[in-house]
C-alpha angles and dihedrals in degrees: 000000000000126000138163130244125220122190147158091211129088095216112062099154096111093047090052089051089053091049091049090050088056090055100256134116125219107234095181139001124220112199129187116168108215137139098208116066121216130217085266093042092241132046120288094249093051092048091052089051090051092049091052091050092049092053094046095047101037093239113181103188139035123202122204120203093218143054108273125214110237091248091053091050093051091046094050095046092047095048100038095039094219138092114283121203120188122204095268093050090050090053092048092050089052089049090052091052093048099043110107107151126067095249093051091048091051092048092050091047091052091049093049092049090050089050093051097051099079091043091054090048089053091048090051089052092051094046090053088053088047092239089134105038113190094008110154085005092260107062123216096349093061092046091049090050090050091052091051089049090054091052091050091048091050090054092047094049092047089054091050091049090050089058089052090049091054090052089050092048091053092050091048092050091050092049092053090049088056090054101255124149116216120230120186120205105213137166147111116321116279096016096124105270096140092046091055091049091051092049095048099042107025091242122146101222110166111263117199130171088235134099118264095012086151121055100149122064118242120199122195139163120253114256094229113093101188099073140056108309106259132188116201122204124198110213137196112277124254123240131182127260097017112160117243093249092062090050088048092051090055094044096119091053095044089048087078086070094048092052098042121118089216132011121212105206106201122205131188106241093193092071126089115274091244090057092044090055093047092051092044088052092052092046095047091047091055092045092051089051088056101039129024100209109016126183102231135183116185115220112201099205133195096036087149085080093058140068119243093254092053091050092050092048093051092048089052091051093048090051089055089052099046139007095225118117111264119207118190109221143168113209089185093059099025092242118166095350089131090055090051091052092049090054089052091050091055089069093051133075117265119265119266120232113208133180116202133191116191132171108258093236090060098037108081100082094039093050091052090048092048091049090055098043107032141038107259113218100178141352130199120182103180111111096341134013101261114185134171118202143173114221144171118270087238095068101033094101091045091055091048091050094049093048097046090048089055091053095258137136126240129203123195113195089337096312118121116233 
């Protein structure tokens, strides 16, 4: 379906991507550079030009590359006689299409309710002034009831999301007990976060060349068994100029970033350096809002699309912009993923090597537990169960406690405990 785009900005590429993701095509753009917005968003002459174009070309929808005030939205819809979607509504509609899991659906519902509230207040104001006689066939009373319903729905959804958060907190606590370190894959929307998760963990998260293809977090264990046990989480993508209430609605998802031991901030290397810096700036701002002193590794993805000189130049520019380590990678071809992992490991405690000797009659349950939660280097079941493992620092004391309770002996780096 065709629509038109109106804007006061020179760069409308991202907005057109969002519109395409929603399933529409921009037939024509109307641009008017101005700092001061009018009651109709643009000047009267430009709005009249747009109205004439709509009528001649049977346009059914108008997109605005901005956040409209409720009064501007009502004015535009009334005057143009078609549906008007501002930037925030477009994003919310994309969210609604992408949401599959219960948590994502609840988050989208909360965001949409928050979006509707000021518009209903504006409608209530207009009904009282009789600017919309007969609207909702009950006037101001029906509008007031609808506003109260929104407030009740917001409270209900927040309570449901809190239950989901508690479930997530319990899972996170259990993972840490088992010695896992949590790594969040963050970044601007459509940078390759899901692709990296799939490569590292063997998952099959849907990967689309569209913005916001991931709304629900997915946490999976790294495939490699010879290193510190890592859990990677794919998170919802960042995007510029999101209002605080959308960020608030997705709090439980973004919390994965705030509680991560390390954040992999993924960047699309195929974009122009100016755009890379802008998106890095947005992403870092959101991360700093979530975590005061984050451990960050920047992954410059899609280097398979660039020449060596281009890669080197973009790394130099990123280093001027931020002091975080930047690793050029290609998820598609598996290039430099080992280097990226090594940079992650630098933020984490070293592995613990432990030798254990347990009476055979007490060993069965412990051996199964060790097999699930450590990397087993060797096992001898002659007179005693003798096992050598590598484990996370987080579960070293738990292993020692289990083995001593079973009447065993524990050696750390050759020292008896």
